[in-house]
C-alpha positions in Angstrom: -5.4 8.4 -9.6 -5.5 9.0 -6.1 -8.5 10.0 -4.3 -8.8 13.7 -3.7 -9.3 14.5 0.3 -12.4 16.2 1.6 -13.1 17.5 5.4 -16.9 17.6 6.5 -16.5 20.6 9.1 -20.0 20.8 11.3 -21.1 22.2 14.1 -24.1 24.3 15.2 -25.0 28.1 14.5 -22.1 30.5 15.7 -19.9 27.7 17.0 -16.8 28.8 14.8 -16.5 26.8 11.2 -16.1 29.6 8.8 -13.4 31.3 11.7 -11.5 27.1 11.7 -11.8 27.8 8.0 -10.2 30.7 7.3 -7.4 29.6 9.5 -6.6 26.7 7.1 -6.8 28.7 4.2 -4.6 31.6 6.2 -1.8 28.6 6.9 -1.8 26.0 4.6 1.7 26.7 3.6 0.9 26.1 -0.2 -1.1 23.2 -0.3 -4.3 24.2 -2.6 -7.7 24.0 -1.1 -11.0 24.2 -1.7 -14.3 25.3 0.2 -17.6 24.4 -0.1 -19.7 26.8 1.7 -23.7 25.8 2.5 -25.5 28.8 3.6 -28.4 28.5 5.4 -30.7 32.0 3.4 -30.3 33.9 0.7 -27.2 36.0 1.8 -23.7 34.6 1.1 -22.2 35.6 4.4 -19.4 33.3 5.5 -18.5 33.0 2.0 -18.4 36.4 1.4 -15.6 36.5 5.2 -13.6 34.1 3.7 -12.8 35.8 0.7 -12.1 38.8 2.5 -9.5 36.9 4.1 -6.6 37.7 1.5 -4.9 34.7 1.3 -2.2 34.2 -1.4 -3.3 31.4 -3.9 -6.6 30.6 -2.5 -9.1 32.7 -5.4 -12.6 33.5 -5.5 -13.4 30.4 -7.8 -12.1 28.0 -4.7 -14.7 29.4 -2.7 -18.1 28.0 -4.3 -21.4 29.3 -2.2 -24.1 26.4 -1.9 -27.7 28.9 -1.2 -30.3 26.5 -2.3 -31.1 25.3 1.0 -29.7 22.7 3.7 -26.7 20.9 1.7 -27.6 17.7 3.6 -31.4 18.2 1.7 -29.9 19.1 -1.9 -27.1 16.7 -2.5 -28.0 14.9 -5.8 -28.9 18.7 -7.1 -26.6 20.7 -5.1 -23.5 19.1 -3.8 -22.8 16.2 -6.2 -22.3 18.6 -9.6 -19.8 21.2 -7.3 -17.6 18.0 -6.1 -17.5 16.6 -9.9 -17.0 20.2 -11.5 -14.1 20.7 -8.8 -12.8 17.2 -8.9 -12.5 17.8 -12.7 -10.5 20.7 -13.1 -7.5 20.9 -15.1 -5.5 21.8 -11.6 -7.9 19.8 -8.8 -7.7 21.1 -5.3 -5.6 18.9 -3.7 -7.9 18.8 -0.4 -11.3 20.0 -0.4 -13.1 21.9 3.0 -17.1 22.1 3.4 -18.4 23.8 5.9 -22.3 22.5 6.6 -24.8 24.6 7.7 -25.3 24.8 11.4 -28.9 23.1 10.4 -27.3 20.4 8.3 -26.9 16.8 9.1 -23.9 15.5 8.5 -24.5 11.7 7.5 -25.7 12.3 4.2 -23.2 13.9 3.1 -20.3 11.5 4.6 -22.8 9.0 2.5 -22.3 11.3 -1.0 -19.5 9.6 -1.1 -20.0 6.4 -1.7 -21.7 7.2 -4.9 -20.5 5.9 -8.1 -19.1 9.2 -9.7 -17.0 10.3 -6.8 -16.8 6.7 -5.1 -13.0 6.8 -6.9 -12.1 10.1 -7.1 -12.4 11.7 -3.6 -12.8 10.4 0.2 -13.4 11.8 3.7 -10.3 12.1 5.0 -12.8 13.1 8.1 -15.9 14.6 9.6 -14.7 17.8 12.4 -17.7 18.9 14.9 -16.9 22.4 16.2 -18.8 23.1 19.1 -18.7 26.6 21.2 -17.7 25.9 24.9 -19.6 28.6 26.4 -23.0 28.0 24.4 -23.3 24.2 26.1 -22.2 25.3 29.5 -24.8 27.3 29.7 -27.2 24.7 29.1 -28.3 25.5 25.3 -28.2 21.7 24.7 -29.8 19.8 28.3 -28.8 16.0 28.2 -29.7 15.5 31.8 -33.2 14.4 32.3 -34.0 15.6 34.9 -32.8 19.3 34.2 -34.5 18.6 31.0 -37.6 17.8 33.2 -37.7 21.0 35.0 -37.6 23.1 31.9 -40.4 21.4 30.7 -41.9 21.6 34.1 -41.1 25.5 33.6 -42.3 26.3 30.2 -44.5 23.7 28.0 -43.2 24.5 24.7 -40.4 22.3 26.2 -42.2 18.8 26.4 -40.6 17.2 23.8 -36.8 17.1 22.8 -36.4 20.1 20.3 -34.4 19.7 17.0 -31.8 21.5 18.2 -30.8 18.6 20.5 -31.0 16.2 17.5 -29.3 17.9 15.6 -25.9 18.5 18.2 -26.5 14.8 18.6 -26.6 13.8 15.4 -23.1 16.0 14.4 -21.3 14.8 17.2 -22.5 10.8 16.6 -20.9 11.6 12.7 -17.5 13.4 13.9 -14.2 11.8 13.7 -12.6 14.5 15.5 -14.0 17.4 18.1 -13.2 20.6 18.5 -14.0 22.6 21.3 -14.2 25.9 20.2 -14.1 29.6 22.7 -12.6 27.6 25.7 -11.1 30.9 26.9 -14.9 32.3 28.4 -15.3 28.9 31.0 -13.2 28.1 33.5 -11.2 24.6 33.6 -14.2 22.8 36.0 -16.9 23.7 33.3 -14.9 23.1 30.3 -14.7 19.7 32.3 -18.0 19.7 32.9 -19.0 20.7 28.9 -16.1 17.3 28.2 -18.3 15.0 30.0 -21.5 15.8 28.5 -19.9 15.4 24.6 -18.6 12.0 25.7 -22.6 10.6 25.9 -22.6 11.1 22.3 -19.0 10.6 20.9 -17.7 7.0 19.2 -15.2 5.1 20.7 -11.7 6.4 20.4 -13.2 10.4 19.4 -10.4 12.8 20.6 -11.7 16.3 22.1 -9.4 19.3 20.8 -9.4 22.1 22.6 -9.3 25.7 20.6 -9.6 29.3 20.9 -10.6 31.3 17.8 -10.7 27.8 16.1 -6.5 28.6 15.8 -5.0 24.8 14.9 -2.6 23.6 13.1 -3.5 21.9 9.5 -1.9 18.6 10.3 -4.3 18.4 13.2 -6.8 18.9 11.2 -6.2 17.4 7.5 -4.9 14.1 7.0 -6.8 11.9 8.9 -7.1 9.5 6.5 -10.3 8.1 8.2 -12.3 7.2 4.8 -15.7 8.0 6.5 -17.7 6.9 3.8 -16.5 3.3 4.8 -17.5 3.6 8.1 -21.2 4.7 7.6 -23.2 1.9 10.0 -21.3 3.2 12.7 -22.7 6.9 12.7 -25.5 6.5 14.7 -27.9 9.6 13.0 -31.5 9.9 14.6 -32.9 10.0 11.5 -31.5 6.4 10.1 -35.2 5.4 9.3 -35.9 8.3 7.1 -35.3 8.8 3.7 -34.8 12.9 4.6 -35.6 15.4 6.8 -36.9 19.0 6.6 -36.4 22.3 8.7 -40.1 23.0 9.5 -38.8 24.0 12.5 -36.4 27.0 11.8 -37.0 30.7 10.2 -34.4 32.7 8.6 -35.0 36.0 6.8 -32.3 38.6 5.6 -32.4 42.5 7.0 -31.0 44.9 4.9 -30.2 48.9 5.4 -28.0 51.3 4.2 -24.2 52.4 6.2 -24.5 53.3 9.7 -23.0 56.0 11.2 -21.9 54.8 14.1 -20.0 51.3 15.4 -21.4 51.0 19.5 -24.9 52.3 18.5 -25.0 49.5 16.5 -24.1 46.7 18.7 -25.8 49.1 21.6 -29.7 48.1 19.2 -28.4 45.0 17.9 -27.5 43.4 21.8 -31.4 44.7 22.6 -32.4 43.2 19.9 -30.8 40.1 20.7 -32.1 40.0 24.6 -35.3 40.6 23.2 -36.2 38.2 20.4 -35.0 34.1 20.6 -32.8 34.9 18.0 -30.5 31.7 17.9 -27.9 33.0 15.3 -27.4 36.6 13.5 -24.4 37.3 11.0 -23.5 40.2 8.2 -21.7 42.6 6.8 -22.1 46.5 7.2 -21.0 49.4 5.8 -19.7 51.7 8.3 -19.4 55.4 7.1 -16.0 56.6 7.1 -14.4 53.8 7.0 -12.9 51.8 4.7 -13.5 48.0 5.2 -16.9 45.9 5.9 -17.9 45.2 9.1 -18.4 41.9 9.7 -21.4 40.8 12.8 -21.2 37.3 14.6 -24.0 37.0 17.1 -25.0 33.3 18.7 -27.8 33.8 21.2 -27.2 36.8 23.4 -23.2 36.8 22.7 -22.3 39.7 19.4 -18.7 40.0 17.6 -17.9 42.7 15.3 -14.7 43.0 13.4 -13.8 44.7 10.5 -11.9 42.5 8.0 -11.7 43.8 4.1 -11.5 46.9 2.3 -15.1 47.4 0.4 -13.9 46.9 -3.5 -14.3 48.8 -6.1 -17.7 49.2 -7.7 -19.0 47.3 -5.1 -22.2 48.5 -3.5 -21.7 49.7 0.7 -24.7 48.6 1.9 -25.6 46.7 4.6 -27.6 43.3 5.3 -28.2 40.5 8.7 -29.6 37.4 8.1 -31.6 36.0 11.1 -31.8 32.9 12.2 -34.4 30.8 15.2 -37.2 28.6 15.3 -40.3 28.5 14.0 -42.6 31.5 15.1 -39.4 33.6 15.3 -41.2 37.2 15.2 -40.3 39.0 12.0 -43.0 41.0 12.0 -41.2 42.9 14.6 -37.3 41.9 14.8 -37.4 43.3 11.2 -38.3 46.8 11.5 -36.3 46.7 14.7 -33.2 45.9 13.0 -34.2 48.3 9.9 -33.9 50.8 12.5 -30.4 50.3 14.3 -29.1 50.0 9.8 -30.5 53.4 9.0 
């Protein structure tokens, strides 16, 4: 029996992984796809966004959420049992998509496909790294040692390599294909500089493809046939010498509220909070008075995006919830009441 191809979609916070997968679901052409979504936090925002895409043939049971922590740290407890359940279905999916948390290392997931219980039944078709071109251009990941030295001189907290840089490099180092997303936000010269930065961390032969809103033909992304689990040694990681890793350098929490009256006021309040606090990622679902559909909120650094997706379902509580992610020391005591006021 042929092994089920599985695509691991990795990438930093807010790079556009969920948007990319949603586009794949909407353009599957009748192919049976299943998605495993790893949330960082206790609210399944990304899974809800995917369920809200309204794709015919994509049932709720085809979107599986793993919310018990980073997927690369819970491989044996969560990921492998979930994979086995998908494979054991009477009518198993033709292709599985795995959306990792932005804080996950991809290599432990790839290694999981060497385990006896899945090795003969599933294979890693490829690892795709989704990169936010605008974020990299803004210097959120400084690979230039001279520039990093200057930053360290200006800020004592930057006197060592941050976990964010290591995660970024590990995700690139494991990739079989890189999607440079949000290319419409930078000019041609800046884009060339970003590609040069990425090239320093890519294995030989790995291609970089430009995208806007993750809109790419599934034929480009699926069917790579890499069998990445057979090529672990070439995928160098900062954590190769470690049995595991932790996320003690990050804080995540959820802020909840009721329906808001005005979307513009909501956006203004959220932008003010993003500008004041060092929030890496903000995402969530917001109820708006008088609107039948949910408002999706996505923010990366200071950049905020809002849009309505699906209508609220009958019996579904019309409440608002925002997931906040930042580096350790994020001022939850200050941010929580501020966002609660915005959601009031």
